[in-house]
SEKOLKE-493434 format. One record per atom (N, C-alpha, C): x, y, z; atom name. Coordinates in pm, whole numbers. Example, Ala and Ser with C-alpha at 12.3 -4.5 7.8 and 13.67 -1.06 7.14 Angstrom:
<atoms>
[[1319,-569,780],"N"],
[[1230,-450,780],"CA"],
[[1320,-330,780],"C"],
[[1285,-225,708],"N"],
[[1367,-106,714],"CA"],
[[1290,3,787],"C"],
</atoms>
This chain:
<atoms>
[[493,-831,-1492],"N"],
[[496,-715,-1575],"CA"],
[[633,-649,-1560],"C"],
[[695,-616,-1672],"N"],
[[823,-546,-1673],"CA"],
[[811,-422,-1757],"C"],
[[887,-323,-1721],"N"],
[[890,-200,-1799],"CA"],
[[1034,-157,-1816],"C"],
[[1065,-106,-1933],"N"],
[[1199,-54,-1958],"CA"],
[[1217,77,-1884],"C"],
[[1336,98,-1833],"N"],
[[1362,219,-1756],"CA"],
[[1439,323,-1832],"C"],
[[1518,283,-1928],"N"],
[[1598,378,-2004],"CA"],
[[1542,381,-2144],"C"],
[[1493,496,-2184],"N"],
[[1431,510,-2315],"CA"],
[[1497,623,-2392],"C"],
[[1473,620,-2522],"N"],
[[1521,730,-2605],"CA"],
[[1667,721,-2641],"C"],
[[1732,611,-2616],"N"],
[[1873,594,-2652],"CA"],
[[1881,548,-2796],"C"],
[[1979,598,-2871],"N"],
[[1997,547,-3007],"CA"],
[[2024,397,-3003],"C"],
[[1977,325,-3104],"N"],
[[1987,180,-3104],"CA"],
[[2130,131,-3089],"C"],
[[2226,198,-3151],"N"],
[[2365,153,-3142],"CA"],
[[2419,168,-3001],"C"],
[[2370,266,-2927],"N"],
[[2417,286,-2790],"CA"],
[[2358,182,-2696],"C"],
[[2237,138,-2720],"N"],
[[2172,42,-2632],"CA"],
[[2252,-87,-2621],"C"],
[[2314,-130,-2730],"N"],
[[2387,-255,-2727],"CA"],
[[2512,-250,-2641],"C"],
[[2563,-130,-2611],"N"],
[[2682,-120,-2529],"CA"],
[[2650,-108,-2381],"C"],
[[2521,-103,-2347],"N"],
[[2481,-85,-2209],"CA"],
[[2469,-218,-2136],"C"],
[[2490,-213,-2006],"N"],
[[2469,-331,-1923],"CA"],
[[2319,-357,-1910],"C"],
[[2282,-480,-1900],"N"],
[[2142,-517,-1879],"CA"],
[[2123,-547,-1731],"C"],
[[2037,-471,-1667],"N"],
[[2005,-492,-1526],"CA"],
[[1855,-514,-1514],"C"],
[[1818,-616,-1439],"N"],
[[1678,-642,-1409],"CA"],
[[1655,-616,-1261],"C"],
[[1545,-551,-1230],"N"],
[[1513,-522,-1091],"CA"],
[[1368,-559,-1063],"C"],
[[1345,-635,-956],"N"],
[[1208,-662,-912],"CA"],
[[1181,-571,-794],"C"],
[[1107,-464,-824],"N"],
[[1076,-361,-725],"CA"],
[[933,-318,-750],"C"],
[[848,-322,-647],"N"],
[[711,-277,-667],"CA"],
[[681,-142,-600],"C"],
[[777,-88,-529],"N"],
[[764,43,-465],"CA"],
[[792,151,-570],"C"],
[[692,234,-598],"N"],
[[706,335,-704],"CA"],
[[819,434,-676],"C"],
[[840,470,-550],"N"],
[[950,560,-515],"CA"],
[[1084,499,-554],"C"],
[[1104,374,-517],"N"],
[[1231,309,-549],"CA"],
[[1244,280,-699],"C"],
[[1134,250,-765],"N"],
[[1140,234,-910],"CA"],
[[1194,362,-974],"C"],
[[1140,476,-934],"N"],
[[1184,604,-990],"CA"],
[[1331,630,-960],"C"],
[[1372,601,-839],"N"],
[[1512,624,-799],"CA"],
[[1606,536,-881],"C"],
[[1571,409,-897],"N"],
[[1656,317,-972],"CA"],
[[1660,356,-1120],"C"],
[[1545,392,-1175],"N"],
[[1540,432,-1316],"CA"],
[[1626,555,-1340],"C"],
[[1613,655,-1256],"N"],
[[1691,779,-1273],"CA"],
[[1841,752,-1258],"C"],
[[1878,671,-1162],"N"],
[[2021,638,-1142],"CA"],
[[2074,558,-1260],"C"],
[[1994,466,-1311],"N"],
[[2036,387,-1428],"CA"],
[[2060,478,-1548],"C"],
[[1973,574,-1568],"N"],
[[1992,671,-1678],"CA"],
[[2123,746,-1660],"C"],
[[2147,790,-1538],"N"],
[[2267,868,-1508],"CA"],
[[2394,786,-1532],"C"],
[[2391,659,-1494],"N"],
[[2508,572,-1506],"CA"],
[[2522,514,-1647],"C"],
[[2412,512,-1723],"N"],
[[2415,457,-1858],"CA"],
[[2392,308,-1861],"C"],
[[2298,262,-1779],"N"],
[[2267,120,-1768],"CA"],
[[2127,95,-1824],"C"],
[[2113,-12,-1902],"N"],
[[1983,-53,-1954],"CA"],
[[1912,-130,-1843],"C"],
[[1800,-77,-1799],"N"],
[[1729,-131,-1683],"CA"],
[[1587,-170,-1721],"C"],
[[1544,-285,-1670],"N"],
[[1404,-325,-1680],"CA"],
[[1355,-350,-1539],"C"],
[[1240,-293,-1510],"N"],
[[1176,-312,-1380],"CA"],
[[1067,-417,-1395],"C"],
[[1069,-516,-1306],"N"],
[[967,-620,-1302],"CA"],
[[898,-613,-1166],"C"],
[[773,-654,-1161],"N"],
[[701,-648,-1034],"CA"],
[[658,-785,-983],"C"],
[[686,-891,-1058],"N"],
[[649,-1026,-1013],"CA"],
[[763,-1124,-1043],"C"],
[[769,-1234,-969],"N"],
[[869,-1337,-999],"CA"],
[[855,-1393,-1141],"C"],
[[732,-1409,-1188],"N"],
[[710,-1460,-1324],"CA"],
[[769,-1366,-1429],"C"],
[[744,-1237,-1412],"N"],
[[797,-1139,-1508],"CA"],
[[950,-1137,-1504],"C"],
[[1006,-1144,-1385],"N"],
[[1152,-1145,-1373],"CA"],
[[1210,-1268,-1441],"C"],
[[1152,-1385,-1415],"N"],
[[1200,-1508,-1477],"CA"],
[[1188,-1503,-1628],"C"],
[[1080,-1446,-1679],"N"],
[[1061,-1435,-1823],"CA"],
[[1169,-1347,-1886],"C"],
[[1202,-1238,-1821],"N"],
[[1307,-1148,-1873],"CA"],
[[1444,-1216,-1870],"C"],
[[1472,-1289,-1763],"N"],
[[1601,-1360,-1755],"CA"],
[[1609,-1465,-1864],"C"],
[[1498,-1530,-1894],"N"],
[[1495,-1632,-1999],"CA"],
[[1519,-1573,-2137],"C"],
[[1481,-1448,-2158],"N"],
[[1502,-1382,-2287],"CA"],
[[1648,-1351,-2312],"C"],
[[1714,-1298,-2210],"N"],
[[1856,-1261,-2222],"CA"],
[[1916,-1254,-2082],"C"],
[[2030,-1316,-2065],"N"],
[[2095,-1316,-1934],"CA"],
[[2142,-1175,-1899],"C"],
[[2096,-1122,-1786],"N"],
[[2137,-988,-1745],"CA"],
[[2277,-989,-1683],"C"],
[[2331,-870,-1660],"N"],
[[2458,-857,-1590],"CA"],
[[2438,-847,-1439],"C"],
[[2316,-811,-1399],"N"],
[[2284,-792,-1258],"CA"],
[[2134,-806,-1239],"C"],
[[2096,-868,-1126],"N"],
[[1956,-874,-1085],"CA"],
[[1947,-811,-946],"C"],
[[1848,-723,-930],"N"],
[[1824,-656,-802],"CA"],
[[1683,-693,-758],"C"],
[[1668,-730,-630],"N"],
[[1536,-767,-577],"CA"],
[[1512,-691,-447],"C"],
[[1397,-623,-442],"N"],
[[1351,-561,-318],"CA"],
[[1293,-674,-234],"C"],
[[1360,-709,-127],"N"],
[[1317,-821,-44],"CA"],
[[1192,-790,37],"C"],
[[1147,-665,33],"N"],
[[1022,-627,97],"CA"],
[[908,-612,-4],"C"],
[[931,-655,-127],"N"],
[[826,-649,-230],"CA"],
[[709,-738,-187],"C"],
[[591,-701,-233],"N"],
[[470,-775,-196],"CA"],
[[457,-908,-269],"C"],
[[520,-922,-384],"N"],
[[500,-1039,-470],"CA"],
[[611,-1142,-458],"C"],
[[621,-1206,-344],"N"],
[[709,-1320,-322],"CA"],
[[855,-1298,-365],"C"],
[[924,-1208,-299],"N"],
[[1062,-1179,-337],"CA"],
[[1158,-1298,-322],"C"],
[[1137,-1382,-223],"N"],
[[1228,-1497,-208],"CA"],
[[1210,-1596,-322],"C"],
[[1087,-1611,-369],"N"],
[[1064,-1694,-487],"CA"],
[[1136,-1634,-608],"C"],
[[1130,-1503,-620],"N"],
[[1199,-1435,-731],"CA"],
[[1349,-1460,-725],"C"],
[[1405,-1454,-606],"N"],
[[1549,-1478,-588],"CA"],
[[1582,-1621,-630],"C"],
[[1505,-1717,-581],"N"],
[[1531,-1858,-614],"CA"],
[[1522,-1883,-764],"C"],
[[1420,-1829,-827],"N"],
[[1403,-1851,-970],"CA"],
[[1514,-1782,-1049],"C"],
[[1550,-1661,-1011],"N"],
[[1657,-1590,-1081],"CA"],
[[1788,-1667,-1066],"C"],
[[1815,-1715,-948],"N"],
[[1939,-1789,-923],"CA"],
[[1941,-1918,-1003],"C"],
[[1827,-1985,-1015],"N"],
[[1824,-2111,-1089],"CA"],
[[1839,-2088,-1240],"C"],
[[1793,-1974,-1289],"N"],
[[1802,-1944,-1432],"CA"],
[[1937,-1883,-1472],"C"],
[[2000,-1813,-1379],"N"],
[[2126,-1743,-1411],"CA"],
[[2216,-1743,-1289],"C"],
[[2267,-1860,-1256],"N"],
[[2343,-1878,-1131],"CA"],
[[2469,-1792,-1125],"C"],
[[2528,-1758,-1238],"N"],
[[2652,-1680,-1236],"CA"],
[[2629,-1529,-1230],"C"],
[[2505,-1487,-1238],"N"],
[[2473,-1344,-1238],"CA"],
[[2465,-1294,-1094],"C"],
[[2533,-1182,-1063],"N"],
[[2521,-1125,-928],"CA"],
[[2375,-1089,-898],"C"],
[[2332,-1122,-778],"N"],
[[2194,-1096,-737],"CA"],
[[2199,-1019,-606],"C"],
[[2155,-893,-610],"N"],
[[2159,-805,-494],"CA"],
[[2018,-789,-440],"C"],
[[2003,-816,-311],"N"],
[[1875,-795,-244],"CA"],
[[1889,-684,-141],"C"],
[[1783,-605,-126],"N"],
[[1786,-502,-23],"CA"],
[[1659,-508,60],"C"],
[[1668,-466,187],"N"],
[[1560,-480,282],"CA"],
[[1579,-384,398],"C"],
[[1483,-382,488],"N"],
[[1495,-303,610],"CA"],
[[1610,-359,694],"C"],
[[1687,-272,755],"N"],
[[1807,-317,828],"CA"],
[[1776,-406,948],"C"],
[[1654,-407,996],"N"],
[[1621,-489,1113],"CA"],
[[1576,-630,1078],"C"],
[[1568,-663,952],"N"],
[[1516,-793,909],"CA"],
[[1628,-896,892],"C"],
[[1687,-933,1002],"N"],
[[1802,-1024,1001],"CA"],
[[1762,-1163,948],"C"],
[[1647,-1214,991],"N"],
[[1603,-1346,945],"CA"],
[[1577,-1346,794],"C"],
[[1512,-1242,743],"N"],
[[1486,-1232,601],"CA"],
[[1617,-1223,522],"C"],
[[1715,-1153,576],"N"],
[[1845,-1143,510],"CA"],
[[1908,-1281,497],"C"],
[[1901,-1361,600],"N"],
[[1956,-1497,596],"CA"],
[[1881,-1585,496],"C"],
[[1748,-1571,494],"N"],
[[1668,-1647,398],"CA"],
[[1704,-1608,254],"C"],
[[1728,-1479,232],"N"],
[[1763,-1432,98],"CA"],
[[1898,-1487,55],"C"],
[[1994,-1489,146],"N"],
[[2125,-1548,114],"CA"],
[[2110,-1696,82],"C"],
[[2030,-1766,161],"N"],
[[2008,-1909,137],"CA"],
[[1936,-1932,4],"C"],
[[1851,-1840,-37],"N"],
[[1777,-1853,-163],"CA"],
[[1864,-1823,-284],"C"],
[[1976,-1752,-263],"N"],
[[2065,-1727,-375],"CA"],
[[2117,-1586,-393],"C"],
[[2082,-1494,-303],"N"],
[[2136,-1358,-314],"CA"],
[[2286,-1361,-290],"C"],
[[2361,-1302,-381],"N"],
[[2505,-1293,-361],"CA"],
[[2541,-1179,-268],"C"],
[[2450,-1082,-255],"N"],
[[2473,-969,-166],"CA"],
[[2338,-922,-113],"C"],
[[2329,-904,19],"N"],
[[2209,-852,83],"CA"],
[[2250,-731,164],"C"],
[[2176,-622,148],"N"],
[[2213,-500,218],"CA"],
[[2090,-423,265],"C"],
[[2109,-342,368],"N"],
[[1999,-258,413],"CA"],
[[1959,-159,303],"C"],
[[1832,-122,303],"N"],
[[1779,-28,204],"CA"],
[[1860,102,201],"C"],
[[1903,150,317],"N"],
[[1979,275,322],"CA"],
[[2114,262,250],"C"],
[[2183,151,268],"N"],
[[2310,129,199],"CA"],
[[2287,111,49],"C"],
[[2182,37,13],"N"],
[[2149,19,-128],"CA"],
[[2126,154,-195],"C"],
[[2049,239,-130],"N"],
[[2020,372,-184],"CA"],
[[2149,453,-199],"C"],
[[2230,451,-96],"N"],
[[2355,528,-96],"CA"],
[[2452,479,-204],"C"],
[[2459,347,-224],"N"],
[[2556,287,-316],"CA"],
[[2497,250,-452],"C"],
[[2375,292,-481],"N"],
[[2306,249,-602],"CA"],
[[2385,276,-730],"C"],
[[2441,394,-744],"N"],
[[2517,426,-866],"CA"],
[[2637,332,-880],"C"],
[[2704,304,-771],"N"],
[[2820,214,-774],"CA"],
[[2777,72,-809],"C"],
[[2667,27,-752],"N"],
[[2616,-108,-780],"CA"],
[[2584,-122,-928],"C"],
[[2515,-23,-983],"N"],
[[2480,-28,-1125],"CA"],
[[2603,-15,-1214],"C"],
[[2697,69,-1174],"N"],
[[2821,87,-1252],"CA"],
[[2902,-42,-1257],"C"],
[[2900,-120,-1150],"N"],
[[2970,-250,-1149],"CA"],
[[2913,-340,-1258],"C"],
[[2781,-340,-1272],"N"],
[[2719,-423,-1376],"CA"],
[[2763,-376,-1513],"C"],
[[2773,-246,-1530],"N"],
[[2815,-191,-1658],"CA"],
[[2961,-226,-1689],"C"],
[[3045,-224,-1587],"N"],
[[3187,-253,-1609],"CA"],
[[3210,-399,-1648],"C"],
[[3117,-487,-1612],"N"],
[[3130,-628,-1648],"CA"],
[[3101,-655,-1794],"C"],
[[3044,-557,-1866],"N"],
[[3016,-575,-2008],"CA"],
[[3132,-529,-2096],"C"],
[[3227,-457,-2039],"N"],
[[3338,-404,-2118],"CA"],
[[3458,-493,-2114],"C"],
</atoms>
């Protein structure tokens, strides 16, 4: 299941926005990412399963994929599938800072960047803005 995060934009403006897909099942982080995407001007879709993420990638190649590595619905599978469908797309994973083994597994699965949840939260606007700058 995926949901659009940025709504109410005029149709002509939507085409100039970066496309970011995020697999996040934590409602707090969904809200944070959606609000930051609105602020930065990024078109965001939130997915909660690897199947939904893969389906969205198949529809249109995004500029960035973000995966909560602590999601309940097989985040490493989501990373592998996203990487196989869009190998050139940056894939950022975030997790608890103490999960060193999971971080290594995520890198091996295809994450181009893995960071602690605290750094992801702190740098979220910059991360999303980078995706937007790649469309210009």
